N, CA, C and O of each residue as an XYZ file, in Angstrom:
428
protein
N      21.661     32.472     -8.237
C      20.277     32.110     -8.384
C      20.170     30.585     -8.402
O      20.966     29.907     -9.051
N      19.183     30.056     -7.688
C      19.029     28.603     -7.636
C      18.249     28.110     -8.848
O      17.427     28.829     -9.417
N      18.526     26.872     -9.225
C      17.841     26.261    -10.370
C      16.455     25.787     -9.945
O      16.268     25.394     -8.794
N      15.479     25.818    -10.856
C      14.151     25.316    -10.503
C      14.199     23.805    -10.266
O      14.996     23.087    -10.870
N      13.326     23.350     -9.373
C      13.249     21.916     -9.103
C      12.402     21.283    -10.186
O      11.262     21.692    -10.405
N      12.948     20.290    -10.862
C      12.230     19.605    -11.924
C      11.616     18.313    -11.395
O      12.299     17.487    -10.789
N      10.328     18.155    -11.633
C       9.615     16.950    -11.240
C       9.160     16.222    -12.492
O       8.930     16.834    -13.535
N       9.032     14.913    -12.376
C       8.510     14.127    -13.489
C       7.366     13.272    -12.993
O       7.372     12.831    -11.843
N       6.373     13.028    -13.853
C       5.251     12.191    -13.438
C       5.683     10.740    -13.274
O       6.434     10.204    -14.089
N       5.197     10.118    -12.211
C       5.500      8.712    -11.942
C       4.293      7.840    -12.264
O       4.426      6.796    -12.903
N       3.111      8.272    -11.817
C       1.906      7.469    -12.013
C       0.681      8.306    -11.679
O       0.774      9.311    -10.975
N      -0.468      7.878    -12.194
C      -1.748      8.497    -11.865
C      -2.157      8.066    -10.463
O      -2.160      6.872    -10.162
N      -2.499      9.011     -9.607
C      -2.895      8.714     -8.234
C      -4.097      7.773     -8.211
O      -4.143      6.856     -7.391
N      -5.059      7.983     -9.088
C      -6.291      7.191     -9.092
C      -6.051      5.708     -9.365
O      -6.932      4.891     -9.097
N      -4.896      5.346     -9.885
C      -4.608      3.941    -10.188
C      -4.178      3.132     -8.971
O      -3.977      1.922     -9.074
N      -4.032      3.790     -7.809
C      -3.522      3.106     -6.631
C      -4.463      3.265     -5.448
O      -4.855      4.377     -5.093
N      -4.818      2.141     -4.844
C      -5.669      2.169     -3.652
C      -4.984      1.502     -2.467
O      -5.400      1.695     -1.324
N      -3.943      0.724     -2.722
C      -3.198      0.050     -1.651
C      -1.713      0.322     -1.805
O      -1.179      0.412     -2.911
N      -1.069      0.450     -0.657
C       0.366      0.733     -0.641
C       1.059     -0.246      0.286
O       0.452     -0.671      1.269
N       2.301     -0.622      0.020
C       3.142     -0.152     -1.061
C       2.634     -0.627     -2.428
O       2.069     -1.712     -2.564
N       2.856      0.220     -3.424
C       2.443     -0.073     -4.793
C       3.686     -0.125     -5.679
O       4.479      0.817     -5.705
N       3.846     -1.210     -6.391
C       5.022     -1.412     -7.241
C       4.901     -0.584     -8.516
O       3.868     -0.611     -9.185
N       5.969      0.157     -8.851
C       6.039      0.932    -10.095
C       7.447      0.821    -10.660
O       8.383      0.443     -9.956
N       7.584      1.153    -11.934
C       8.917      1.223    -12.551
C       9.177      2.661    -12.960
O       8.309      3.332    -13.518
N      10.389      3.122    -12.673
C      10.838      4.456    -13.048
C      12.175      4.270    -13.741
O      13.085      3.658    -13.181
N      12.301      4.787    -14.946
C      13.528      4.578    -15.728
C      13.869      3.091    -15.812
O      15.035      2.699    -15.778
N      12.822      2.278    -15.924
C      12.943      0.816    -16.021
C      13.544      0.165    -14.771
O      14.044     -0.958    -14.833
N      13.494      0.873    -13.638
C      13.980      0.346    -12.366
C      12.792      0.170    -11.422
O      11.855      0.967    -11.468
N      12.809     -0.868    -10.558
C      11.679     -1.121     -9.663
C      11.690     -0.223     -8.418
O      12.723     -0.021     -7.781
N      10.513      0.301     -8.101
C      10.303      1.135     -6.923
C       8.963      0.787     -6.303
O       8.157      0.064     -6.890
N       8.738      1.315     -5.104
C       7.432      1.255     -4.456
C       6.986      2.670     -4.130
O       7.774      3.486     -3.651
N       5.722      2.953     -4.391
C       5.104      4.154     -3.845
C       4.569      3.734     -2.489
O       3.818      2.766     -2.380
N       4.961      4.472     -1.452
C       4.558      4.124     -0.083
C       3.975      5.343      0.609
O       4.257      6.481      0.235
N       3.160      5.092      1.619
C       2.658      6.176      2.445
C       3.761      6.596      3.407
O       4.310      5.768      4.132
N       4.080      7.879      3.409
C       5.102      8.402      4.311
C       4.547      8.415      5.730
O       3.332      8.353      5.916
N       5.423      8.496      6.737
C       4.930      8.579      8.114
C       3.947      9.747      8.247
O       4.226     10.858      7.795
N       2.814      9.488      8.863
C       1.759     10.491      9.014
C       2.076     11.407     10.186
O       2.402     10.946     11.280
N       1.976     12.705      9.944
C       2.203     13.702     10.989
C       0.860     14.229     11.453
O      -0.053     14.402     10.646
N       0.731     14.484     12.745
C      -0.532     14.958     13.322
C      -1.096     16.154     12.557
O      -0.409     17.148     12.325
N      -2.355     16.029     12.177
C      -3.054     17.130     11.542
C      -2.716     17.379     10.090
O      -3.274     18.296      9.488
N      -1.833     16.609      9.509
C      -1.457     16.821      8.113
C      -2.051     15.731      7.226
O      -2.347     14.629      7.687
N      -2.218     16.056      5.954
C      -2.704     15.072      4.996
C      -1.610     14.049      4.707
O      -0.423     14.308      4.901
N      -2.040     12.889      4.242
C      -1.097     11.825      3.902
C      -0.151     12.292      2.798
O      -0.580     12.898      1.816
N       1.133     12.006      2.969
C       2.121     12.242      1.924
C       2.701     10.897      1.518
O       2.429      9.876      2.149
N       3.503     10.906      0.456
C       3.989      9.654     -0.115
C       5.475      9.746     -0.434
O       6.010     10.827     -0.678
N       6.126      8.592     -0.425
C       7.525      8.483     -0.814
C       7.652      7.474     -1.944
O       6.804      6.599     -2.118
N       8.716      7.611     -2.698
C       9.093      6.638     -3.718
C      10.353      5.949     -3.202
O      11.382      6.595     -3.006
N      10.270      4.630     -2.983
C      11.387      3.890     -2.388
C      11.895      2.842     -3.368
O      11.113      2.108     -3.971
N      13.195      2.782     -3.516
C      13.805      1.782     -4.397
C      13.469      0.377     -3.911
O      13.426      0.121     -2.708
N      13.234     -0.524     -4.850
C      12.965     -1.921     -4.519
C      14.232     -2.766     -4.599
O      14.165     -3.992     -4.511
N      15.392     -2.116     -4.766
C      16.652     -2.845     -4.889
C      17.447     -2.723     -3.595
O      17.792     -1.619     -3.171
N      17.735     -3.857     -2.974
C      18.490     -3.892     -1.723
C      19.916     -3.399     -1.963
O      20.553     -3.820     -2.929
N      20.433     -2.510     -1.096
C      21.789     -1.997     -1.276
C      22.877     -3.031     -0.972
O      24.042     -2.815     -1.308
N      22.516     -4.140     -0.347
C      23.498     -5.145      0.040
C      23.936     -6.000     -1.137
O      25.114     -6.014     -1.494
N      22.996     -6.710     -1.737
C      23.361     -7.642     -2.805
C      22.488     -7.484     -4.045
O      22.523     -8.325     -4.942
N      21.705     -6.405     -4.096
C      20.911     -6.135     -5.286
C      19.643     -6.949     -5.431
O      19.043     -6.968     -6.505
N      19.220     -7.625     -4.366
C      17.976     -8.384     -4.425
C      16.776     -7.446     -4.460
O      16.874     -6.282     -4.072
N      15.650     -7.960     -4.924
C      14.421     -7.169     -4.961
C      13.676     -7.334     -3.651
O      13.267     -8.438     -3.292
N      13.503     -6.230     -2.939
C      12.786     -6.275     -1.666
C      11.304     -6.482     -1.933
O      10.778     -6.086     -2.973
N      10.641     -7.118     -0.960
C       9.216     -7.426     -1.067
C       8.506     -6.973      0.190
O       9.067     -7.041      1.284
N       7.266     -6.508      0.041
C       6.509     -6.097      1.227
C       6.158     -7.283      2.112
O       5.754     -8.339      1.625
N       6.316     -7.097      3.411
C       5.885     -8.074      4.408
C       5.548     -7.312      5.680
O       6.431     -6.743      6.322
N       4.278     -7.301      6.041
C       3.784     -6.555      7.199
C       4.197     -5.090      7.074
O       3.830     -4.439      6.095
N       4.947     -4.554      8.030
C       5.346     -3.142      7.993
C       6.752     -2.940      7.452
O       7.358     -1.893      7.677
N       7.274     -3.929      6.741
C       8.640     -3.830      6.248
C       8.725     -4.220      4.782
O       7.810     -4.817      4.215
N       9.854     -3.861      4.191
C      10.252     -4.364      2.886
C      11.443     -5.264      3.170
O      12.417     -4.825      3.781
N      11.381     -6.515      2.735
C      12.403     -7.502      3.096
C      13.075     -8.047      1.845
O      12.411     -8.401      0.870
N      14.393     -8.109      1.887
C      15.157     -8.711      0.799
C      15.234    -10.219      1.044
O      15.701    -10.641      2.102
N      14.791    -11.031      0.097
C      14.803    -12.475      0.296
C      16.191    -13.113      0.212
O      16.351    -14.283      0.562
N      17.191    -12.365     -0.246
C      18.530    -12.958     -0.377
C      19.202    -13.176      0.975
O      19.702    -14.265      1.254
N      19.214    -12.141      1.814
C      19.893    -12.235      3.112
C      19.063    -11.643      4.243
O      19.572    -11.432      5.344
N      17.800    -11.378      3.979
C      16.844    -10.901      4.984
C      17.185     -9.550      5.592
O      16.939     -9.314      6.775
N      17.751     -8.663      4.779
C      17.848     -7.281      5.221
C      16.427     -6.735      5.213
O      15.663     -7.004      4.286
N      16.069     -5.970      6.243
C      14.704     -5.471      6.412
C      14.716     -3.945      6.456
O      15.629     -3.326      7.002
N      13.670     -3.355      5.865
C      13.583     -1.908      5.755
C      12.178     -1.434      6.116
O      11.189     -2.091      5.789
N      12.099     -0.295      6.789
C      10.816      0.315      7.116
C      10.101      0.664      5.814
O      10.684      1.303      4.939
N       8.852      0.251      5.683
C       8.171      0.451      4.404
C       7.745      1.890      4.160
O       7.335      2.211      3.044
N       7.822      2.755      5.137
C       7.453      4.156      4.941
C       8.651      5.053      4.640
O       8.511      6.074      3.968
N       9.842      4.668      5.144
C      11.014      5.536      5.021
C      12.191      4.901      4.285
O      13.081      5.611      3.817
N      12.205      3.572      4.180
C      13.324      2.872      3.554
C      14.497      2.643      4.480
O      15.494      2.054      4.062
N      14.414      3.095      5.742
C      15.518      2.899      6.688
C      15.559      1.450      7.144
O      14.518      0.844      7.398
N      16.757      0.896      7.248
C      16.904     -0.488      7.678
C      16.444     -0.657      9.120
O      16.703      0.192      9.973
N      15.764     -1.757      9.374
C      15.317     -2.063     10.732
C      16.212     -3.095     11.399
O      16.037     -3.383     12.583
N      17.175     -3.662     10.660
C      18.054     -4.648     11.282
C      19.535     -4.482     10.935
O      20.369     -5.210     11.474
N      19.881     -3.554     10.057
C      21.286     -3.284      9.730
C      21.514     -1.780      9.923
O      21.138     -0.987      9.060
N      22.122     -1.381     11.038
C      22.292      0.049     11.328
C      22.993      0.803     10.199
O      23.981      0.336      9.632
N      22.449      1.983      9.890
C      23.065      2.865      8.903
C      22.724      2.572      7.457
O      23.157      3.310      6.572
N      21.975      1.538      7.185
C      21.624      1.205      5.807
C      20.215      1.667      5.489
O      19.378      1.781      6.384
N      19.950      1.932      4.222
C      18.595      2.279      3.819
C      18.445      2.153      2.312
O      19.422      2.158      1.562
N      17.198      2.040      1.895
C      16.852      2.044      0.481
C      16.773      3.498      0.021
O      16.439      4.378      0.814
N      17.076      3.759     -1.250
C      16.915      5.106     -1.776
C      15.458      5.521     -1.612
O      14.552      4.749     -1.922
N      15.234      6.729     -1.130
C      13.883      7.202     -0.831
C      13.742      8.647     -1.295
O      14.581      9.492     -0.985
N      12.673      8.921     -2.040
C      12.417     10.248     -2.584
C      11.004     10.680     -2.221
O      10.066      9.903     -2.403
N      10.821     11.900     -1.712
C       9.466     12.373     -1.434
C       8.718     12.606     -2.742
O       9.294     13.055     -3.733
N       7.440     12.297     -2.725
C       6.580     12.540     -3.882
C       5.658     13.707     -3.587
O       5.320     13.969     -2.433
N       5.258     14.400     -4.631
C       4.214     15.409     -4.527
C       3.090     14.976     -5.462
O       3.311     14.234     -6.419
N       1.898     15.446     -5.174
C       0.762     15.161     -6.047
C       0.393     16.449     -6.759
O       0.135     17.479     -6.137
N       0.377     16.361     -8.090
C       0.075     17.526     -8.903
C      -0.780     17.077    -10.084
O      -0.408     16.152    -10.806
N      -1.903     17.718    -10.277
C      -2.813     17.382    -11.376
C      -3.170     15.898    -11.402
O      -3.255     15.290    -12.468
N      -3.379     15.320    -10.210
C      -3.780     13.919    -10.121
C      -2.681     12.912    -10.388
O      -2.954     11.732    -10.604
N      -1.428     13.378    -10.373
C      -0.294     12.484    -10.633
C       0.696     12.534     -9.480
O       0.918     13.583     -8.876
N       1.293     11.367     -9.182
C       2.439     11.337     -8.287
C       3.612     11.876     -9.080
O       3.879     11.421    -10.192
N       4.320     12.854     -8.505
C       5.449     13.480     -9.171
C       6.693     13.334     -8.288
O       6.624     13.500     -7.071
N       7.833     13.020     -8.924
C       9.097     12.875     -8.203
C      10.125     13.809     -8.818
O      10.076     14.136    -10.004
N      11.060     14.225     -7.969
C      12.192     14.986     -8.508
C      12.858     14.132     -9.565
O      12.815     12.904     -9.491
N      13.463     14.758    -10.534
C      14.118     14.004    -11.597
C      15.122     13.023    -11.020
O      16.027     13.402    -10.278
N      14.948     11.752    -11.372
C      15.832     10.688    -10.879
C      16.831     10.327    -11.941
O      17.669      9.450    -11.728
């Protein structure tokens, strides 16, 4: 038998009107971002780590990317996949909305 999936509240949806939106989870920095939109489906969201996997710098939003100011590693702001270093990415978790809250699998 499989174990139930446990989700935890991250933030109230009503508190955010622009994305990426900076939040802290377990005292660690993340961004709530709009996931890539699929035809005919409602907008979904991801939770992406704000910590660069290269040298631990804090990535910052710039246009359609999240960029680490230490060495300019760049990441797609919707998926966390690197746009200039093949095979690298920021930790990314899908979010669900339940009772007006962004919910993430237990991190």
